[in-house]
N, C-alpha and C positions, 0 to 999 in steps of 0.2 A: 504493500500500500504506500502511495506517495505521501511524503511528509510536507509537501508544499502545493500551493495552487498558483497558477500563472494566468493573468488576464491577457487575452489576445485582443489587440486593437482591431475593431471590425474592418476599418477601411484600409489599413496597411497590412493586416494579417501578421503583424510582428508582435513578439512579447512586449508587454508594456509594464506590468507590475507583478511582483511575486510576494506572496505572504506564506509564512510557515505555520503549519498546523501545530496546535499544542498536543501534548500527550493526554491520555485519559486521566492520570493523576492531576495534571495541571488543570484540566477542565473541571474536575471534581473540586479543586481548590477555589476556582472562580465561583462555582455554585455555592460553596460554603461561605465565601466572602459576601456574595449577594444576599444570602439568607440572613447573615448577621447584620449587614447594612440595612436590610429592609426592616428588621425589627426596630431599629433606632429611628429610621426615617418615618415610619408610621406614627411615631410619637410626636413628630414635628407638627405644629398646628397647620391646618389647611391653608390659612391665610399666608403663612410663611412659605409653604410649598408653592403656592400660586405666585408669590413674589419672585421666587427663584425661577419659576417658569417664564415670567416676564423678562427677567434678565437673560435667560436662555434665548428667547426670541430676539431680543436686542442684539445679542452677540451674533446670532445667525444673520440678522439684517446687516450688521457691520461686515461680516465675512462676505456677504453677497454684493458688496459695493464695487468689487472689481470683477474681472471675467474669469477668476480662478475656478469657480464652480461650473459655469457653462463649458469652459475648456476641458475640465476633467470629465464631464459627462460626454463631451464629444469624443474624447480619446478612449474612454472606457466602454461606452455602449453605442456610439455612432450617431447621436443626435446632432443635426445641424447647429452650429454654434450660435446662430442668431436666435434660436428657439430656446436656449437654455435658461434665459432670464425668466421665462414663464413658470418654470418649476420653482424658482425662488419665490416669485409672487404667490403662487398657489400654496407653497409651504407656509409662508407667513400668514396668509389668509386663514388657513386652517388652524394654525397655532393661536392666532389672535382670538378666533371664535371659541376654541376649546378653553382658553384661559378665561374668556368672558363668562362662560356658563359653568365653570368648574364648581364654584361655591354652591350654586343652587343644585347642580346635578349630584353633588356628593353630600348634601345636607341630610340630617336625620329626617325621616319621614314620619309625620304625625299621623294619628289615627284618622283625622279629618281628611288628610291627603290620600291615605290608602283606601278610605271608604268611598272616595269619589262622590257620586251623586246620592248615595244612600244616606239620607238625612238622619235616619234613626241611629246609624252608627257614627255619624259625624259630629254628634254632640260632644260636650265635654267628657273627659274620661270618667270611668266609674268611680264613685266615692271610695277613697282609700287605695286607689291604684294610679300608677303612672306607666303608660305603655307607649313605646315607639319603636321604629326600625332604623337601625344604623346601616350605613354602607361601609363595609370594612374591606381592606385590600385583600386580593387573592394571595399575595406573597411574592414569590419569584416568578416573573413573567418572561418567557422565552419568545422573542420576536424574530421570525424568519422573514426577511425582506426580499423583494424581487429586484431585478435590474432595470426594468423598463421605465418606471417612475420611482426611483429609489428614495428620494427625499419625501415626495408626496405621500407615498404609502407608509413609510416608516413613521411619520408624524402622527398618522391616524391612531396608532397603537402606543407608541413610545411615550408621547406627552401625556395622554390621559392616564396611562398606567402609573407614571411617576407622580402625577398630581394626586392620584388616588391613594398613594402611600405604598405602592409596590416598588420593588427593585426590578431592573430590566437587564437581561442578557440579550444583546442585539447581534444577530448574525446577518451580515450583508451578503448579497450575491457575490460569487467569485468574480463576476463581470464588473461589479462596481464596488470594490472594497473600500475606497476612500470615503464614500458617503457616510457610512456609520462612524468612521473615525472622526469626521468633521462634526457630526452631531454630538458625539461624546465630548469633543474638545469644547464645544459651545456650552454644554452643561457644566463642564469643569470650570470654565471661566465665570459661569453664573453662580458658582459656589455650591453646587450640588455635592453632598458628601461623597467621599470615596466609596466605591463599591455599589452605589445605587444604580449606576449604569456602567456596564462593561461590554466591550466588543470582542467577539470571538470569530475568527475565520476557521471554518470547519469543513471537513470532508463529509460525505454522505453518512459514513459509519459513525463519525463523532456527533453529527446532528441527531441521529437516532439515539445515541447514548444520552444526549442532553434531554431529549423528549422523554425518555424512559426514566431519567434520574428522579428518585423520590424527593430530592430537594427542589425540584421545579414544579410549581403549582399550576401553571397555566401556559398554554402555547398558542401563539397567534401566528398563523401562516398565510402568506399571500404568494400565489404561484399557480402552477398548472394543476389540472385534475389528478394526473398520476402522482405528482408531488404531494398534493393534499391527501391522497389516499395512503401514501407511504407514512406521512406524519400521523394520520389517524390510526393506522395499524401499529405503529410504534407506541403510541399513547395507550392503546388497548393492552399492550404487553406489560405496561408499567403496573406496579402494585397500586391498588386503589382505583379511583375513578378520576382521571385528570381531565380538566376542562380544555377544550380545543376549539379555536375559531378558525374557520377556513374561508378565505376569500380567493375564489378560483376563477376559471376562465369564463368566456362568454362567446356567443355567436349572435351579436346584438343586431336586431332588425330595425329598419325604418319603414314606415308606411306613408306614402305620398298620396293624400286624398285628392279627389277631382277638383277641389277648390283651392288647392295650395298655390301660393305665390312662388312661381319658379324662379323669378329674379332673386329672391331671397333663399329659397330652399336649396337650390342646386349648390351654391357656394358653401352653405353650411354643411351639407352632406358630403361634399368632396373633402372638406377639411376634417370632418368627423371620421371619414374612412382612411385618410392618408397621412394625417398628422402622426409624427413619430414613426413613420413608415408602417402605419397600421398596427404597431406593437402596443396595443392597449387592450386591457380586458374588456373595456366598454366601447371600443372602436366599432364603427358601423361596418358590418361584414356582409350584410344582405339587405337589399332594398326591394320593396314591393310598391309598384306604381300603378295608379288607376289607369285603365286602358285609354281614357280620353286624353291623358297627358303623357302617356308612355313614350311615344316617338320623340316629342319635343324635349322631354326630360332627358332621355338617353343622349340625344344629340348635344345638348348643353353640357351634360355631365362629362361626356367624352372630350369635348373641346377644352373644358377646364383641366382635365387630367393631362392632356397633351402639353399643357403649358408648364408643367412641373419641371424643375431643374434638379435632376438626379446627379449626384457627384460627391466629391469629397466633403464631408461635414465641416471641414475647416475653412472651406471657401465661403465668403459672405453671401454669394448669390445662390447657394444651394438651399433648397427648401425640402428636399427629400434625400435622406442619407441612406447608408446601407442598413440591412437588417443586422441582427446581433452577431450572426455567425454564418459561415459557409454551410454548415449543416442545416441551419434554419432556412437559408436561401434555397437549398436543394429540395427541402420538404415542400416549400411553397410552390416552387416550379412544378414539382410532381403533381401537386393537387390541381394546378391549372391544367397541366397536360392530361390528367385523367378526366377532367371535366370536358375538355375538347374531344377526347376520344369517345365520350358518352354523348356528344352532340352539341355541346356548348360552343359559342362563337366568341372569339376575342376581338375587341374593337380598337385596341391601342397597339399600333405597330411597334414591335420591340426595337426596331432600328432607330426609332426616335431617341433611344436611350442606350447608346453604344457601350457605356461603361458596364452595363448589366450583362455580364458574361458568366458562363458556367465556371465554377471554381473560385468565384468571388462571392462576397456577401451583398453585392448590389443586385437588387431585384427590380425590374421595370414595373412601374405601376400598371395595373391591368383592370379592365372592365369586361365582364362576361355577360352575355345575354343568351337566350334560348336555354336557360338553366332550369332545373327543377330539383325536387328534394330526393331524387334518386342519386344525386351527385354529392360527394363529400364537400364540395365548395360551398354548398348551401346548408350543410348540417353540422360540420365539424370546424372547430376553431382554426383559422388560417394564420392569424398573428403576423400579417404582412400586408403590403400595399395592393390588395386585390379585393374586388367587390363584385358580387353577382347581382343582377337586376332582373326581376321577374314581374310580368304583367298580371294584374288582378282586376276584377270587375266589380267588387263590392267590399264593404267593410267586413262582412262575414267571412269572405274568402281570405282577406288579409289577416284577420284574427286567427283563423285556422292555421295558416302557414306560419305566422309569427310564433304561435304556440307549439308548432311541430318541431321541437328542438329539445335536446337533452339539457340545454342551458336555460337560465332565466335570470340574467343580470339586469340589463336595461332594454328598453324599447322606446322608440320615438315615433310620434305621429305628427304629420305636417299638414296643416289645414288652416284656412283663413278664419280662425275662431274669433279674432278681435272684431272683425266686420260682420260676422254672422253668428248670432247667438245659437242658432241651431247646430252649427258646426262645433261650438264649444260643448253643447250637450252631447253631440255624437262622440267627441273626444272622451268625455267622462265615461260614457258607456263602453267605449273601446278599452280605456284604461282599466276599468273594473274587470274586463274579460281577459286581460293579458296576464300571463303567468311569469311575472318578472318582479325584481326587487324595486326597480324605479321605472316610471313611465314619464317621458318628456313630451311636452308640447312645443313644437317649433324650436327645439334645441337638442343637442346630443353631446355625448362624450364629455361630461362635466360632473364633478362631484361638488355639491353644495354642502359646506360643513355644517349647516343648520339642519340638514335632512339626514335621516338614517341611511347608511350605505350597506346594502345587504343583497343577497341573492337567493334564488330558490333552485331546486333540482341540482344539477351538477355544478352550478355556480357557487355552491358552498353553503355555509351556515354561519350565524353570528352577525353582529352589527358593529360597525365602526361609525365614527362621526356622530354629530348631534348629541343631545343629552343621553340618548339610549346607548351610545358607544361606551359610556362609563359603566354601564350595568355589567357587561361581561368581564370587566377588569376589577370588579368588586363582588362581594357576596352580601346577601342580606343577613343581618344579625338582629334578632328580635330582643328587645329589652322589656321585661315584664316585672314591674315593681309593685309589691303590695306594701303599702305604707302602714306600719304599726302605729296605732294610736293608744294614748294612755288610758 
């Protein structure tokens, strides 16, 4: 078994960074340190923990004032350098929101709050009793972060876990090792006590060791379905019943209704499909268009895709970089080729993008029509700059196809709801029928920190962001006091 991991730069295919794996005894020591640090950290008043959180956000904001973060992302995972600042903005937006709601989200829950609308239970407590529910930390939280949006995804779990009084062991992807190191450095500069956050670079075997370790109380994983299944299986092998949150993949659909504004919709969906080279769990991967707009929509969509600049992510004019690896590129090309063999038609000539050659991580952006659900391109995650477009004749047909998927992360509906109240009513009916964690109207590929981020089916389980994101990182502890009277 190798003792090191090497990050390969996607666009140069040259070794970029190397990190050494710890031994099992060294990992055990990290977990022991995390456990001891957590017990002390949980005693720190919540207001003081939040104050350190604000200092952390300020330190990250200061770190993001130069181009070091975008440049590192470009070299490690291939994102065009001019797009890196967006991840900094999103990171801070989420951090600021989580900090703003932490005090209320982690406050004790009174009987009136827990009883909700039941007035009979929401009165003052029983004479001689005091009862309430505390939110207490899980303990040691193991966060396994992905490479595609490493800062944005990490903040979803790391910051609320720490604010709630947990300690965190953060494992970054081997593709983006410096991201976790920067996050830990910002917490250190904010005055977070030693041991409350620690970074580990781990092999698959060591990752399983940490998941199963009795000193780890909760695991938060973001990544592929096979990766999530491996984490779940490792957790089952642990003694006891360990909590696991799984944020997994998607095959996210869009539905363009007959009254959609194509001047707006096309540009939004092209960006939703091809930003970050389509390497987003909530990227648009399949589009269903009403027959009355289909031809016009496809023509406009293809024209927009042909204008993309695929090339070195270090070049300022590039807006489409390589995918993360040659292996990923080959898998995407095969999925397209299999669809073509099954009858699909490609609409974007690959010669427009000469850098996209076999043996490289560059994949030409592609649009496919004459597709159906017998093809993997419409049913299995692509995670690349490819989208299939299928014609539909009704809302009912669109709903059926959108739900015909093993995934259920997000879906978006595009309709002129602002000008037509009937269209807004139709959207609400469609949203109720869709089997996804999030339904968008006239937008896509975005995480609102005030809303719960969750998935159904193979897109995982658990919740991050919003006030509900704190729930999985804490447990309820009921306090039931009988007051003795003289």
